[in-house]
N, C-alpha and C positions, 0 to 999 in steps of 0.2 A: 504493499500499499504505500503510495507515495503522498507526501504532504503537500497541500494546497497553500499558495500565499496568503496568510493569515486565517488560515483554519486549521485548528488544531487536530491531531491523529484522532481523538474520541469523534469529533463530528464528522471526519470522513469515514470512521468505521460506522459510526450510526446510520450516516446516508448510504452507503453501500449496503448495509443490510436491509435498509428498508426498502431499497430499490430491489436487491435479490428477492427479499420475500414477497416483492409485488408480482413477480415474475415465476414464483414457485421454486427459486433456488434457495438453499441453505447453506452456509460454511459447512467444509469438509475437515477443517481445524481450527484451533483456536488462536485467534490473530492476537498479538502483543500491541498493547497499545496503552496510554497512560493510566487506564483505571484497572488493567488487569497485571501490568507490570510487578507492583507490589507481592502481589498473590502468588505470580510465577517463581519471583525470587525465593518467597518462604518455602516453597517446594523444592527449592535448590536447583532448579533449573535456569538456564542462560535468557535472561529477561532482555537481552540486546538483538536477540533474532525477531524476526517478523512475525514468525509463526511458530506452534508446537503443535505435533503432531498428538492426537489423542492417545496412542500408545505408549508416549512417554510420560504420560500423567499417572499419579498413584491409581491402583484398582478401583477404588470408589466413584472416582471420577469418569471411569470409561464406560461407566452406567448412563452418562449423561450424552446428551447430543452436543457437539462442539458450541453450539450457541448458549446452551444450558452452562456448559462448564467456564465460559467466557463471562457469563452472567456471574456466576459464584465467585469467580475470582475477584471478578472487580467489587462485588456487593460486601462479600464476607473478609476480604483481604486482611482487615484489622484484627480478625478474630483468628486467624491461622497463626500455629507456633512459629517462632523464628527458626531457621534453618540449624 
C-alpha cells in the first residue's frame, strides 16, 4: 500500500477496504498500518513489513479472517502482553 500525499496509511487502508468490500473482495493477509503496528510488535513479528500472512500469527488468530485479525490487533493492541 503506497501512501498518498497528506493521507495517512490508516485512511488509505480503510478506503481500500471499503472499496474492496463493495466489489465483494476481502483481504487475504493482514495489512500493517498505524493501528495494527503495535499489536504486531507485541506478537514478536516484524512490524516494518507491509503485510503479515495469517499463518505467521499465533494459532488463535488463524480462526479469524484477515480483516478480523486486523481489527483485533488494532483495537486490542494495548491489552496484548509485551513480547
